[in-house]
C-alpha angles and dihedrals in degrees: 000000000000090000091053090050090050091050090050093051091048092050092050092047092053095055113100117249114254092239091054095053113107118245113248113257115260115253106232132195126190106208117180147161119215134169103173095030094248094112088041090060091057092045092052091047090054090048092050092050097045106027088233125158113260137203137171121227106234132194120223089229112051114238124220118266094205106106098224093046091047091048092053093045094047090050091054092047091050093049092049093037089233114178109204116225114253132212112247116270116249092212126064105234090202089068094065132085096201131027123198101205116197133185144146119256116248116184094344100313143053118314119271095251088055089055087061091059093043090052090052090070097230091130094053112129093001131127105244134183108200118206127179144184126214146145092257113331121111128222096253100095095043092048090051089050090052090054090051096044102040121062116233095353116167116212110184095167140007134179144175135210121201112228090237092054100055090124087068093047098097093058091049093049094043091056091053094046091050092048090052093049093245095116134035118247143091111307108228108201107204116226123230117266116262118255116286113263137166107290121254120230089257092051092049090051091051091050093048092048093049095053097035096098096046111085096199090061094053111135096017114145126202116238102178141354141212128179147187133198119238135179091265100042136286130329119206131201109201127187107213140168135208125031103082089017132264128027120318142173112240119195117207133180125206109190123209114271131024097329124134114243117250134192118239103189147354122216117191 
């Protein structure tokens, strides 16, 4: 009997403590819709960095890749609230802990084929990181629409990459992956922007330089400015009017050194 007790004590002592047990790795899926392959590039970069599973959302009827044709078609679909039929997904979204959800922005929010998937309910209750590509729009409106349209969705991060700034995409994605614990590196927690105030002459010059090469922003005037310091320079949040019409938030980055400022997103 004493031997048995001793064996029992030894067995208990050899079991790992609950707090020392490693957490199981998150099961990650990169799910994306891409017409011109810009969003696809980001999706594939995330997959390469994380080893996640990956799948493209595909419509049954192939959509045009010509920008003008696609613009006209997407406008008609939006007006008629047409939800294109999708091919079945090969992966079961319910099996994943974290979904990177990528799409191009059409008319301020996620593309119409993406609405089909959102309406199917497969993202309900999931943890989702939306990422988008666009000519100028940010991810804010589409992320807010996801919160409205998907029950119990959890969005810990979201980000956008302008099509003309794809060379800066890796740094943007790396920051997000590090913040989510999916990649090693120093986690840079971005501060809130300072309160909006009347812009200084230098801030106005930075704003004007950042939008100067984008025709749709022609004529925009800055009303107020806020900023924050980052490891690579200074981010600005400008409130402006004109250009595309109405009031808008324009996000601009001025990197350290002799680098021209560039705008990263516009939220209307």
